[in-house]
C-alpha positions in Angstrom: 122.5 24.9 67.7 124.9 27.9 67.9 124.8 27.9 71.7 125.9 24.3 72.2 129.4 23.6 73.5 131.8 21.5 71.5 131.5 18.7 74.1 127.7 18.8 73.9 127.8 18.5 70.1 130.2 15.5 70.3 128.4 13.5 73.0 127.3 10.1 71.6 129.0 10.7 68.2 132.2 8.7 68.7 135.5 9.4 66.8 133.9 8.6 63.4 130.6 10.4 64.2 128.7 7.1 64.1 128.1 6.6 67.8 127.8 3.0 68.9 126.3 1.6 65.7 129.4 -0.5 64.9 129.7 -1.9 68.4 126.0 -2.7 68.4 126.2 -4.5 65.1 129.1 -6.6 66.4 127.2 -7.4 69.6 124.1 -8.4 67.8 126.0 -10.6 65.2 128.0 -12.2 68.0 124.8 -13.0 69.9 123.3 -14.5 66.8 126.4 -16.6 66.2 126.3 -17.7 69.8 123.1 -19.5 68.9 123.8 -20.4 65.3 127.3 -22.0 65.7 126.2 -24.8 68.1 123.1 -25.4 65.9 125.4 -25.6 62.9 127.8 -28.0 64.6 124.9 -30.3 65.6 123.3 -30.2 62.2 126.5 -30.4 60.1 128.5 -32.8 62.4 126.5 -35.9 61.6 127.2 -35.5 57.9 131.0 -35.5 58.2 132.2 -38.6 56.4 128.8 -39.4 54.8 128.5 -40.1 51.1 127.5 -37.3 48.7 124.0 -38.7 48.2 123.4 -38.7 52.0 124.6 -35.1 52.3 122.4 -33.9 49.4 119.4 -35.7 50.9 120.1 -34.3 54.4 120.5 -30.7 53.2 117.4 -31.2 51.1 115.5 -30.7 54.4 114.8 -27.0 55.3 116.1 -26.9 58.8 119.8 -27.9 58.2 120.0 -25.8 55.0 118.6 -22.7 56.7 120.9 -23.1 59.8 123.9 -23.5 57.5 123.0 -20.5 55.3 122.3 -18.3 58.3 125.6 -19.3 60.0 127.5 -18.6 56.8 125.9 -15.2 56.4 126.2 -14.1 60.0 129.7 -15.3 60.3 131.0 -13.5 57.2 129.1 -10.3 58.1 130.7 -10.4 61.6 134.1 -11.0 60.0 133.5 -8.1 57.6 132.7 -5.7 60.5 135.6 -6.9 62.6 138.2 -6.6 59.8 136.9 -3.2 58.8 137.3 -2.0 62.4 140.8 -3.3 62.5 141.7 -1.8 59.2 140.3 1.6 60.3 142.3 1.5 63.5 145.7 0.6 62.0 145.9 2.0 58.5 145.6 5.5 56.9 145.0 7.2 53.6 144.4 5.3 50.3 145.7 2.1 51.8 142.8 2.1 54.3 140.2 2.6 51.5 141.7 -0.2 49.3 141.9 -2.6 52.2 138.3 -1.9 53.3 137.0 -2.3 49.8 138.9 -5.6 49.4 137.7 -6.9 52.8 134.1 -6.1 52.1 134.3 -7.6 48.6 136.0 -10.8 49.9 133.4 -11.1 52.7 130.4 -10.8 50.4 131.9 -13.0 47.8 132.7 -15.8 50.3 129.2 -15.5 51.9 127.5 -15.6 48.5 129.6 -18.6 47.5 128.7 -20.5 50.7 125.0 -19.7 50.4 125.0 -20.7 46.7 126.6 -24.0 47.6 123.9 -24.6 50.3 121.2 -23.6 47.9 122.5 -26.1 45.3 122.4 -28.8 47.8 119.0 -27.9 49.1 117.3 -27.5 45.8 
């Protein structure tokens, strides 16, 4: 390892020494959302304007409930990763840490709330 040049040690590491992991996560989640969002629109759309009883009965079936839960989860995780990248690019010091913690907490709380609401409807 002592005979490696600085460039050779840095290849594939990126500025934060994480390589392309963040980019890959964003690419995978956007690909998943590319499939999930149209499914969500076509499963959720017919229920707009329906009565509460009809919505509860509809989301009692597994397919609409699973599509809604997966869309909520993938959407908020994609949001979390994107906001975290923006915060890392434009803030520094303690402000960066506080904003990242807040964004991560907000994302997980919103995802958990949405999935809990779907679970309450489905069960």
